[in-house]
Steps between C-alpha positions, in 0.01 A plus 500: 500500500773744592691435177185581299474838671869565427433422138215751492740768637765408245255520212367832622850639526594376150187654351563828678863500378385448144239779522764756601633490141200389304552508130318384191594132538352485851180679395452272197580190708240586769228670302551312174462161667226619741720417798579147389875556468548609869277217610715244312828655634393550863227246556711183522733670749219587736336163450830323586539720802182362645522149378868401465661267760756658732777323307416722204551826695858554388380489139227749593763735643709461183196585289431799725856630457487455124160667474606805699825530309314472170248761607771747598729448196287414197460789262169619361443714195428864560428788270868610497681171566535227759354532848657299780380529860844521665648745249409852400396564143843618385686204652241256366581607142875451537725192484433444868128487431560235232705290742233535778234406247702190402509403871125546516447280197715221636341507843156508337583187306634341809181600692289327236709185530477508878124558473459187280707290742301636791169431336603136419625448855184648656266298282699179556481543880 
């Protein structure tokens, strides 16, 4: 039960971090899919938080760290260039912004892999 509440807080933090630099990709992803994309990305994490066995909690923590890192470092398309929550607009459109975006992309892919492993582990338990 407690891990499920932790997952709700992590998802709320990740969503709030993304909304600090909302660009066109985020708006299209949320509005264009009628909220289905966030449900697919966040739903299994919250479900696993409530239903996963305690042995899966380290994988939950890994998924949490990857999700928060992705939310803070993944770039979104703005009107004048990239928007990254942890960088200002000028730094986001420099070489450092490209490197930070690359980190966000890699951690996002790792989050999706961890989410699949977590879903399989939770459903098998």
